[in-house]
N, C-alpha and C positions, 0 to 999 in steps of 0.2 A: 341329311339326304338328300335335300337339293341343293347343294353346295357341293356335295360329292359327282352329282350326275350331271354337273355342270362343265361339261366337257366340251373340246373344242370340235369332237364329231356331232356332239349333241346341236352346238351352237348351227351349225354347217345345217345337218339334217332338217329341222325345222325351220332353218330361214327356209331351204328347199321346198318343205311342204306349207308354208306361208304364203309362197310364190306362186308355185301348183293352185290352191286355192283360190287365191285373189284373182288368180288369171280365169277360173271359173267362174268365178261373182262375177267380173266384170263382163263376162261374153255372157251372160245368162242375164244381167241387169241390159245387156243394149239389145239382146232380143226380146226380150219384156217391153221394150219402149219403142224398138224402130224396128222389128221385126218383121216379116214377109207378112202382107193381109192377103183375107183368103181369097180365093180366087172369087170373080165377079159371076153372077146366073148369067148364063146365057141369054139375054134381055131377045135377040132377033127369035129364038126358038121359043118364049113362050109363050104359049096360047093364052095367058091371062092377061098377058101385059098389051096382045094384039087385040083383044075384046075390049080392054077398055077403051083403049085409042079407038076404036072402031066405033062406040058407042057415044064419044066424046067426052068421055070421064077421064079426070088430071088421074093420071097415074100415081102411085105413093110414092114420096120423095123418098130419092134414093141417099142413102150415107153416104159421105166424098172417103174417097179411099186414102188410109193412112199413108203420111210422107214413105215413100222408097227410102229401101236402106241405101246409105252411103257406099256400105260394100254389100257383098254377097257371098252367098254360101260360109266355107269353111274359112274364110279369110281372117274373118273377124275375130273368132276364137285361139286364131295362130299370130295375131297381131300383138292378142293381149299378154297371151302365153309369152312370147319373146321380148315383150317390154318388161314384164314381169321376173323374169327370168333372168336376165340381162340384169335387172337391179338385184337381184340375185347375188347372181357371181361376183358383182361388185362388191357385194356387201363381202360375201366369200373370200374374194382374193385380200378385203383393207384387213378381215379376220386374221388371216394366215401374214401378212405380212407384217403387219401391229410388230408383233409379240418379237419376231425378228430383227427387227428395226431395233424396237429398245435394247434386244440384246446387243447389237451392233454400236451403239450409241454406248452400253454402258463399259463396253472392252476397249471401247477406243479411251474414254475417262480412265480407267484402269491402267492402260498403258503409259499413260499421261501423269496418273497420280493415283497410289495405292491407297490413299486416304479420301478417296470421293467418296461419295454419297452412296449408301448399297441402292441396289435395284428395286423398284417397288412391285412388291408381291398382291398381284391383283390379275382376275383374268379368269380363262377357263382353268381349270386344273393341270392341265399339263404345262401351260405356261407360267402360274404358281409354283408349282415344282421347277422348273427351269431356273427361276428366280432365286429361287431357295437353292438351289445346288450353287448357281453364279456367285449368291452371296456369300456362302459356304466357301466357295476356293476364292475370295476374294478376301476375307478372314485369316484363312491361312497361310496364302502368300503376306498378309499383312505380317503377321506373328513370325513366319520363316526368316523374313526379313528384319525384323526388328532382334530375333533370338541373332540372327547372324553378325547384326552389329554390335551385338553387346559381346560376341564371343571375338569380336575382330578387337573390340578396346582391350579384353582381360591378354590378349593374342598381343597385342601392340605393347602394352602395356610391360607383359610378362619378358620380351623379348630384349626390349629397350633396355632394361638393368643389368641383363648378362651382357649385353653388348657394352655397355658404357665401362664396365667394369676391364673387361678385355680391352679396350681402347688404351684405358689407362695401365695396365699390365704390358700393351703392347711397346709404349714409350720405355717400358724398361729395358729391352734389349739391346746390346748393344752394337751386336752385328747389324750392318745397313743395308744387304739385301735380304736379310730375312725381316728386319723391321719392315722396310718396303713392301716386301708381298704380304704378308701380315696386314698392314695397314689399309692394304689393297683389298684386301678380300675385307675385309670389315668394314670397308665402307663402302662396298658393292651390295653387300647385306642388308646395311642399312639402306640405302637407296633402294634398292628392292621391295624392303619394308613400307618404307614412305609412299615408294609410285603404287604399290598394293591397295594401302588404306585411302590414300586418294582417290583411286579408280572405284573402291568400293562404296566409298563414301559418296562420291557423286553421285554413284548408280541408286544411292537409297534417299538421300536428298533430291526431293520434287521441289520444282519453282515454275511461277505460272509464268505463261506468256503473255507479255505486255509490249507497247509500240514503246520499242526504242531505235537510237539513231546509230544502226551499223556505222555509215562512215565516220561519225563523230569517236568510235571505241577504237578502229580500225587507225584512225590518225595519231591516237593518244597512244598505242601503242607501237607505233613507226616512230613518234618522236621520243619516247622513253629509250629504246634501243639506241637512237640515234646518239642520245646524251651518252650513253655507255661506250660510245665510239665504233657499234656497226654498223655495217652497211646496211639501211634496209629504206626500203622506197616504196611509196605506193600512189598509185596511179588511178584514175575514174572514181565515182560515187555515185550514192543512192539514197531514194527515201527511206525512210523511217519503214518498219516492218515490224511484224510481233517475231518477239524471241526471248529466249531465255537467256538474261544478259550473264550470269555468272556463268553459265555453259559456254556461251560463245565466246566470252574471253577468253577461257581458258582451254577451247579449240582451237582458236588463233593462235595464241600464245605458246600451245606447241608446236603448232606449224612454223613459226617462227623461229623458234627456240631450234627444230629440227635441220632446220636452213641454215641457220649461222652455226650449229654445229656443223654440220658433215660438208658447206658447199663454204662457210666464213662471209655468203652475203644471202639478200632476200630482195625479192620485187612482190608487192601485193598488189595484184590488178580487182578492180570490182566492174562487175557488169550488171546494171539494172535493167531487167526486162519486165512485161507486164504480171508476169504470173511467177518468176520468181526472181533470186537475185545469185550471182556466180563470184564467191570469192576464191581467184587464182594465187596462191604462193610458190613463185616461180624460184628456181636458182638454177648456178649453171656448176653444182656437183660432180661427183661420180656418178649419182642417179645409181636406180632399181633395177636389173632386169624386169622385165615383162612379165613372166612366169613369178616373181616373187612380189607382185603388186597388192597379191592379195593376202598373201601370208604373213608380210608386213604388219596387218593389223592383229594377229594373235599375238594375246598376251606373253610377254620375256622373248619375242620371238628378235633375233639381234643376224644380221647378215655380215659375212665376212669379211675383209678389207676392211675401210675407212668406217663403214658403219659393223662399229662392234663396240664390246665392253669399254676400251681402254678411250674413244673418244664421248665417254661421260655419259651414257645413255643405256637404261636396262631397258629398255625394250618396251616401255608402255605410253610413249608419247603419242604414236599413231590410236594405239586403241581405245584411248582417252579422248581423244577427239572426235575419231568415228564415233564413237559411244555418246559424246557431248551432240555433235549433227544429227543423230537419228533419235534423239530424244528430243528435238525440236523440228521431226515430219524430215528433215532435209537429208544428206546423204556424204560420202566422203569419198573420191575416188582418185586412183593416180595416174600420169601420162606421161609421155619422154618429152623433157624439154628438147624444142628444136636444136640442135647446135651440141645437145649434150645437157646433162643435169635433170631435176624430176622436177614436173608439176603437179601440187595439191590442187584439186578444184572441190572447194565446199557451194555446194548447192542447197540453198534455201528456199524454200516455198512461202508465196505470200499469201496470207490467210484472208 
């Protein structure tokens, strides 16, 4: 019964009643100890006092007046009420903001890791109900993601088997043109399947943030590309920052691969600032029109011209890169390279 009546309204209303009661109690105590003394009798007009002085008798000693109050009139109760109501308002604001802050922190943890600890069910009834609903939502999201992972594994297995059989049968086709066309279609299907599974698996697998040397990672990717004969250069440097190493490697690797695929060369510039680090992957290829700067991040979106299926992409590279950047609290945007080409800006916050 008591727990069911423990609501946020009851707590705030009870706190206000206690504040008013304490204000009146303090004002009553103050008036009892330091209240106004009764007015003194008019000694100059008192005939008994004048008779005693005339007869030479010592008048009775008078009681000394009490200490005058520091404040007077209604100022004192108003002062006490102000102090206590300010304290009650502070408590009420904390009681209202604390559950919202807890929900905000739990939502942030959930966005980074679906397996984060559930929200503690405590506090007034409304707060407990919100915490229980949030935990139920987290459990349902986790179940749906796990179910999707199981379905993806099954679809992957069921699709790869017939695709492999089709590739073997295509090799038996004697007509060169038909053989080439069917091989290209099968390779496209396999590539799209692999890219989709990679994208969904990266979304499912959570990775903790850790202090990592971003410059060393970019230097390693640049050297690997140069060893393969690719024209990739790196400029600038930065101090270590908290990131998800595997997600960041996937992101930058996709950006460099896109630049090499469509422009044949890439330059990686690193700018280290106090609150964030910017990694720019610059190429001088055909570029992308400004009106398509956002649509290229949609899954399987391919532009006409040089950025199409024949160049080797399936339209998932930029989607995977932006998703990885946003999982780390950053973002990925596109700009035009002066003189022609595309500049991809990866912005990562310092935590």
